[in-house]
DOZAKE-334497 format. One record per residue: residue number from 1; residue in three letters; x, y, z of N, C-alpha, C, O in turn. Coordinates in steps of 0.05 Angstrom, whole numbers, plus 5000, padded with zeros to 4 digits. Example, Ala and Ser with C-alpha at 12.3 -4.5 7.8 and 13.67 -1.06 7.14 Angstrom:
<sites>
@i = 1	aa = ALA	n.u = 5264	n.v = 4886	n.w = 5156	ca.u = 5246	ca.v = 4910	ca.w = 5156	c.u = 5264	c.v = 4934	c.w = 5156	o.u = 5285	o.v = 4934	o.w = 5169 $
@i = 2	aa = SER	n.u = 5257	n.v = 4955	n.w = 5142	ca.u = 5273	ca.v = 4979	ca.w = 5143	c.u = 5258	c.v = 5001	c.w = 5157	o.u = 5268	o.v = 5023	o.w = 5161 $
</sites>
This chain:
<sites>
@i = 1	aa = MET	n.u = 5017	n.v = 4976	n.w = 5000	ca.u = 5000	ca.v = 5000	ca.w = 5000	c.u = 5018	c.v = 5025	c.w = 5000	o.u = 5038	o.v = 5026	o.w = 5014 $
@i = 2	aa = ALA	n.u = 5011	n.v = 5044	n.w = 4984	ca.u = 5026	ca.v = 5069	ca.w = 4982	c.u = 5023	c.v = 5086	c.w = 5008	o.u = 5002	o.v = 5085	o.w = 5021 $
@i = 3	aa = LYS	n.u = 5044	n.v = 5100	n.w = 5015	ca.u = 5043	ca.v = 5117	ca.w = 5038	c.u = 5025	c.v = 5141	c.w = 5032	o.u = 5027	o.v = 5153	o.w = 5010 $
@i = 4	aa = GLU	n.u = 5009	n.v = 5149	n.w = 5051	ca.u = 4991	ca.v = 5171	ca.w = 5047	c.u = 5007	c.v = 5197	c.w = 5046	o.u = 5022	o.v = 5203	o.w = 5064 $
@i = 5	aa = PRO	n.u = 5003	n.v = 5214	n.w = 5025	ca.u = 5017	ca.v = 5239	ca.w = 5022	c.u = 5008	c.v = 5259	c.w = 5044	o.u = 4987	o.v = 5257	o.w = 5055 $
@i = 6	aa = PRO	n.u = 5025	n.v = 5279	n.w = 5049	ca.u = 5018	ca.v = 5299	ca.w = 5069	c.u = 4994	c.v = 5316	c.w = 5058	o.u = 4990	o.v = 5318	o.w = 5034 $
@i = 7	aa = ASN	n.u = 4980	n.v = 5328	n.w = 5076	ca.u = 4958	ca.v = 5347	ca.w = 5069	c.u = 4935	c.v = 5333	c.w = 5055	o.u = 4921	o.v = 5345	o.w = 5039 $
@i = 8	aa = THR	n.u = 4931	n.v = 5307	n.w = 5060	ca.u = 4910	ca.v = 5291	ca.w = 5047	c.u = 4883	c.v = 5299	c.w = 5060	o.u = 4880	o.v = 5299	o.w = 5084 $
@i = 9	aa = PRO	n.u = 4863	n.v = 5306	n.w = 5043	ca.u = 4838	ca.v = 5316	ca.w = 5054	c.u = 4820	c.v = 5293	c.w = 5065	o.u = 4825	o.v = 5270	o.w = 5060 $
@i = 10	aa = THR	n.u = 4800	n.v = 5301	n.w = 5080	ca.u = 4780	ca.v = 5283	ca.w = 5089	c.u = 4752	c.v = 5293	c.w = 5080	o.u = 4751	o.v = 5315	o.w = 5069 $
@i = 11	aa = ARG	n.u = 4732	n.v = 5278	n.w = 5085	ca.u = 4705	ca.v = 5285	ca.w = 5076	c.u = 4697	c.v = 5312	c.w = 5086	o.u = 4700	o.v = 5318	o.w = 5110 $
@i = 12	aa = GLY	n.u = 4687	n.v = 5329	n.w = 5068	ca.u = 4677	ca.v = 5356	ca.w = 5075	c.u = 4698	c.v = 5378	c.w = 5072	o.u = 4691	o.v = 5401	o.w = 5074 $
@i = 13	aa = ASP	n.u = 4723	n.v = 5371	n.w = 5066	ca.u = 4744	ca.v = 5391	ca.w = 5063	c.u = 4742	c.v = 5405	c.w = 5036	o.u = 4732	o.v = 5394	o.w = 5016 $
@i = 14	aa = ARG	n.u = 4753	n.v = 5430	n.w = 5035	ca.u = 4757	ca.v = 5444	ca.w = 5010	c.u = 4782	c.v = 5432	c.w = 4997	o.u = 4802	o.v = 5429	o.w = 5011 $
@i = 15	aa = VAL	n.u = 4782	n.v = 5426	n.w = 4971	ca.u = 4804	ca.v = 5412	ca.w = 4959	c.u = 4812	c.v = 5426	c.w = 4932	o.u = 4797	o.v = 5441	o.w = 4921 $
@i = 16	aa = LYS	n.u = 4837	n.v = 5419	n.w = 4924	ca.u = 4847	ca.v = 5425	ca.w = 4897	c.u = 4863	c.v = 5402	c.w = 4888	o.u = 4869	o.v = 5384	o.w = 4904 $
@i = 17	aa = ARG	n.u = 4869	n.v = 5401	n.w = 4862	ca.u = 4886	ca.v = 5379	ca.w = 4851	c.u = 4914	c.v = 5382	c.w = 4861	o.u = 4925	o.v = 5404	o.w = 4860 $
@i = 18	aa = ARG	n.u = 4926	n.v = 5361	n.w = 4870	ca.u = 4953	ca.v = 5362	ca.w = 4881	c.u = 4973	c.v = 5370	c.w = 4859	o.u = 4973	o.v = 5358	o.w = 4838 $
@i = 19	aa = GLY	n.u = 4991	n.v = 5389	n.w = 4866	ca.u = 5011	ca.v = 5397	ca.w = 4847	c.u = 5002	c.v = 5417	c.w = 4826	o.u = 5019	o.v = 5425	o.w = 4809 $
@i = 20	aa = ARG	n.u = 4977	n.v = 5423	n.w = 4825	ca.u = 4966	ca.v = 5442	ca.w = 4805	c.u = 4954	c.v = 5466	c.w = 4819	o.u = 4939	o.v = 5462	o.w = 4838 $
@i = 21	aa = ASP	n.u = 4960	n.v = 5489	n.w = 4810	ca.u = 4946	ca.v = 5513	ca.w = 4821	c.u = 4933	c.v = 5527	c.w = 4798	o.u = 4940	o.v = 5550	o.w = 4791 $
@i = 22	aa = ASP	n.u = 4913	n.v = 5514	n.w = 4786	ca.u = 4898	ca.v = 5526	ca.w = 4763	c.u = 4874	c.v = 5541	c.w = 4773	o.u = 4857	o.v = 5550	o.w = 4756 $
@i = 23	aa = GLY	n.u = 4871	n.v = 5545	n.w = 4799	ca.u = 4849	ca.v = 5560	ca.w = 4810	c.u = 4823	c.v = 5544	c.w = 4815	o.u = 4804	o.v = 5555	o.w = 4827 $
@i = 24	aa = ARG	n.u = 4823	n.v = 5519	n.w = 4807	ca.u = 4799	ca.v = 5502	ca.w = 4811	c.u = 4798	c.v = 5493	c.w = 4840	o.u = 4818	o.v = 5482	o.w = 4851 $
@i = 25	aa = ARG	n.u = 4775	n.v = 5497	n.w = 4853	ca.u = 4771	ca.v = 5488	ca.w = 4880	c.u = 4744	c.v = 5474	c.w = 4881	o.u = 4727	o.v = 5478	o.w = 4865 $
@i = 26	aa = GLY	n.u = 4741	n.v = 5457	n.w = 4901	ca.u = 4716	ca.v = 5442	ca.w = 4904	c.u = 4713	c.v = 5431	c.w = 4932	o.u = 4731	o.v = 5435	o.w = 4949 $
@i = 27	aa = ASN	n.u = 4691	n.v = 5417	n.w = 4937	ca.u = 4686	ca.v = 5404	ca.w = 4962	c.u = 4687	c.v = 5374	c.w = 4959	o.u = 4675	o.v = 5363	o.w = 4940 $
@i = 28	aa = LEU	n.u = 4701	n.v = 5361	n.w = 4977	ca.u = 4702	ca.v = 5331	ca.w = 4976	c.u = 4676	c.v = 5322	c.w = 4989	o.u = 4673	o.v = 5324	o.w = 5014 $
@i = 29	aa = SER	n.u = 4658	n.v = 5311	n.w = 4973	ca.u = 4632	ca.v = 5303	ca.w = 4984	c.u = 4630	c.v = 5274	c.w = 4992	o.u = 4616	o.v = 5269	o.w = 5012 $
@i = 30	aa = LYS	n.u = 4643	n.v = 5256	n.w = 4978	ca.u = 4642	ca.v = 5227	ca.w = 4985	c.u = 4669	c.v = 5215	c.w = 4982	o.u = 4686	o.v = 5224	o.w = 4966 $
@i = 31	aa = MET	n.u = 4674	n.v = 5194	n.w = 4998	ca.u = 4700	ca.v = 5181	ca.w = 4996	c.u = 4696	c.v = 5152	c.w = 5004	o.u = 4682	o.v = 5145	o.w = 5023 $
@i = 32	aa = ASP	n.u = 4710	n.v = 5134	n.w = 4989	ca.u = 4710	ca.v = 5106	ca.w = 4995	c.u = 4736	c.v = 5099	c.w = 5009	o.u = 4757	o.v = 5100	o.w = 4996 $
@i = 33	aa = ASP	n.u = 4735	n.v = 5092	n.w = 5034	ca.u = 4759	ca.v = 5087	ca.w = 5050	c.u = 4775	c.v = 5063	c.w = 5039	o.u = 4799	o.v = 5063	o.w = 5042 $
@i = 34	aa = ALA	n.u = 4761	n.v = 5044	n.w = 5028	ca.u = 4775	ca.v = 5019	ca.w = 5019	c.u = 4791	c.v = 5024	c.w = 4993	o.u = 4813	o.v = 5015	o.w = 4991 $
@i = 35	aa = THR	n.u = 4779	n.v = 5039	n.w = 4974	ca.u = 4792	ca.v = 5043	ca.w = 4948	c.u = 4806	c.v = 5070	c.w = 4946	o.u = 4822	o.v = 5074	o.w = 4928 $
@i = 36	aa = LYS	n.u = 4800	n.v = 5089	n.w = 4964	ca.u = 4811	ca.v = 5116	ca.w = 4964	c.u = 4802	c.v = 5133	c.w = 4940	o.u = 4815	o.v = 5152	o.w = 4933 $
@i = 37	aa = TRP	n.u = 4779	n.v = 5126	n.w = 4929	ca.u = 4767	ca.v = 5142	ca.w = 4908	c.u = 4747	c.v = 5162	c.w = 4921	o.u = 4733	o.v = 5155	o.w = 4939 $
@i = 38	aa = ALA	n.u = 4747	n.v = 5187	n.w = 4911	ca.u = 4731	ca.v = 5208	ca.w = 4922	c.u = 4714	c.v = 5221	c.w = 4901	o.u = 4722	o.v = 5223	o.w = 4878 $
@i = 39	aa = THR	n.u = 4691	n.v = 5232	n.w = 4909	ca.u = 4674	ca.v = 5248	ca.w = 4892	c.u = 4678	c.v = 5277	c.w = 4900	o.u = 4674	o.v = 5284	o.w = 4924 $
@i = 40	aa = VAL	n.u = 4684	n.v = 5294	n.w = 4881	ca.u = 4688	ca.v = 5323	ca.w = 4886	c.u = 4667	c.v = 5339	c.w = 4872	o.u = 4663	o.v = 5335	o.w = 4848 $
@i = 41	aa = GLU	n.u = 4655	n.v = 5357	n.w = 4886	ca.u = 4636	ca.v = 5377	ca.w = 4874	c.u = 4652	c.v = 5402	c.w = 4868	o.u = 4657	o.v = 5418	o.w = 4886 $
@i = 42	aa = TRP	n.u = 4661	n.v = 5405	n.w = 4843	ca.u = 4678	ca.v = 5428	ca.w = 4835	c.u = 4661	c.v = 5453	c.w = 4834	o.u = 4637	o.v = 5452	o.w = 4826 $
@i = 43	aa = ASP	n.u = 4672	n.v = 5476	n.w = 4842	ca.u = 4658	ca.v = 5501	ca.w = 4842	c.u = 4649	c.v = 5509	c.w = 4814	o.u = 4627	o.v = 5521	o.w = 4811 $
@i = 44	aa = ASP	n.u = 4665	n.v = 5503	n.w = 4794	ca.u = 4657	ca.v = 5510	ca.w = 4766	c.u = 4639	c.v = 5490	c.w = 4753	o.u = 4631	o.v = 5494	o.w = 4730 $
@i = 45	aa = GLY	n.u = 4632	n.v = 5468	n.w = 4767	ca.u = 4614	ca.v = 5448	ca.w = 4756	c.u = 4627	c.v = 5429	c.w = 4736	o.u = 4613	o.v = 5412	o.w = 4725 $
@i = 46	aa = GLY	n.u = 4653	n.v = 5432	n.w = 4731	ca.u = 4666	ca.v = 5415	ca.w = 4712	c.u = 4675	c.v = 5388	c.w = 4724	o.u = 4670	o.v = 5382	o.w = 4747 $
@i = 47	aa = GLY	n.u = 4689	n.v = 5373	n.w = 4708	ca.u = 4698	ca.v = 5346	ca.w = 4716	c.u = 4728	c.v = 5345	c.w = 4718	o.u = 4740	o.v = 5366	o.w = 4713 $
@i = 48	aa = PRO	n.u = 4741	n.v = 5324	n.w = 4725	ca.u = 4727	ca.v = 5299	ca.w = 4732	c.u = 4717	c.v = 5300	c.w = 4760	o.u = 4730	o.v = 5311	o.w = 4778 $
@i = 49	aa = ARG	n.u = 4694	n.v = 5288	n.w = 4765	ca.u = 4682	ca.v = 5287	ca.w = 4792	c.u = 4695	c.v = 5266	c.w = 4809	o.u = 4699	o.v = 5270	o.w = 4833 $
@i = 50	aa = MET	n.u = 4703	n.v = 5244	n.w = 4797	ca.u = 4716	ca.v = 5222	ca.w = 4812	c.u = 4746	c.v = 5226	c.w = 4810	o.u = 4757	o.v = 5227	o.w = 4788 $
@i = 51	aa = CYS	n.u = 4759	n.v = 5228	n.w = 4833	ca.u = 4788	ca.v = 5231	ca.w = 4834	c.u = 4799	c.v = 5212	c.w = 4856	o.u = 4785	o.v = 5207	o.w = 4875 $
@i = 52	aa = HIS	n.u = 4823	n.v = 5203	n.w = 4852	ca.u = 4835	ca.v = 5187	ca.w = 4873	c.u = 4843	c.v = 5206	c.w = 4895	o.u = 4852	o.v = 5228	o.w = 4890 $
@i = 53	aa = LEU	n.u = 4840	n.v = 5198	n.w = 4920	ca.u = 4844	ca.v = 5215	ca.w = 4943	c.u = 4873	c.v = 5226	c.w = 4943	o.u = 4877	o.v = 5249	o.w = 4952 $
@i = 54	aa = PHE	n.u = 4892	n.v = 5210	n.w = 4934	ca.u = 4920	ca.v = 5219	ca.w = 4934	c.u = 4926	c.v = 5240	c.w = 4913	o.u = 4947	o.v = 5253	o.w = 4913 $
@i = 55	aa = GLU	n.u = 4907	n.v = 5245	n.w = 4894	ca.u = 4910	ca.v = 5266	ca.w = 4874	c.u = 4900	c.v = 5293	c.w = 4884	o.u = 4904	o.v = 5313	o.w = 4871 $
@i = 56	aa = LEU	n.u = 4888	n.v = 5293	n.w = 4908	ca.u = 4877	ca.v = 5317	ca.w = 4919	c.u = 4892	c.v = 5326	c.w = 4944	o.u = 4906	o.v = 5310	o.w = 4957 $
@i = 57	aa = GLU	n.u = 4891	n.v = 5352	n.w = 4950	ca.u = 4902	ca.v = 5363	ca.w = 4974	c.u = 4883	c.v = 5384	c.w = 4985	o.u = 4867	o.v = 5396	o.w = 4970 $
@i = 58	aa = ARG	n.u = 4885	n.v = 5389	n.w = 5011	ca.u = 4869	ca.v = 5410	ca.w = 5023	c.u = 4875	c.v = 5437	c.w = 5011	o.u = 4898	o.v = 5443	o.w = 5005 $
@i = 59	aa = SER	n.u = 4855	n.v = 5453	n.w = 5008	ca.u = 4858	ca.v = 5480	ca.w = 4997	c.u = 4855	c.v = 5500	c.w = 5020	o.u = 4840	o.v = 5495	o.w = 5039 $
@i = 60	aa = ALA	n.u = 4869	n.v = 5521	n.w = 5018	ca.u = 4868	ca.v = 5542	ca.w = 5039	c.u = 4842	c.v = 5557	c.w = 5038	o.u = 4838	o.v = 5575	o.w = 5055 $
</sites>
């Protein structure tokens, strides 16, 4: 199993894509603890809605 990266979000956190600062922010609405896949409600309504938890980080 891969080591969990720092600043990994939990359900309800404001998030952005890890390593990218393109201005897109969203809310992490659902998360599967077993597979680490998460559903994100992006502010701009765009996709992808499903992201792996390790691709996301908490947003300020």
